[in-house]
N, C-alpha and C positions, 0 to 999 in steps of 0.2 A: 504494500500499499504506499504510495508516494506521500511525502510530507509537503504540504503547500501552505503558503502564507506565513512561513517561519523564516527568521533570519539566522540560519544555522551557520556557524563559523567553522566548527571542527567536530569530528565524530571519532569515537574509539569504541572498541568492543572488548569486554572482559570474558575470555572464554571459560573461566573458572565459574564465575557467578552467572554467566549468560546475560549480563546487563549490557545495554548500550548507553554510553554516555555522550552528551553533546553540549556545546555551548550555544546558548540562545543569545543572539547579539542584541536584540531589543531590550531585554530585561537584564542584561549583563549577569547571567546566571548559568551555572552548570546544572544540567538535568540528567536524571537517570530514570528511565521508564516513566513512572508516574510520580516520582519523588523529585523535589526541587531543593537545591543547596544554593542559597543566595550568598554572594560574596560582598558583604558590606565593606565599603571604604577600601576596596582592594583593586581598584582600577577597572579596566575592561578586559575580561578574559579573551584571549586570542587564539590559543592552541591548547590541546589536551592530549595526554598519553597515560596509559595504565601500565604499571610495572606488575606483571602477573606473578613474579617470584616474591617480591616484598609486599604485595597487596596494597600498593600505594597508587594514588591518583595525583598526577602532575599536571599543572596548568601554567601558562605564561600569560602575561598581560601586554598589551600593545604600548 
């Protein structure tokens, strides 16, 4: 199913938890399936990557 009407900047997949993470450009947040993690006062998220060994989520801001 295509995603439309979203300002998605980056996407990554966690093969262990089977979650898809993405950065929503309009709300400046990182989302996972139906959950939202807001990044208060931390700039605008630009890119995202998952470390499947350390179970960490990394992101950069522009």
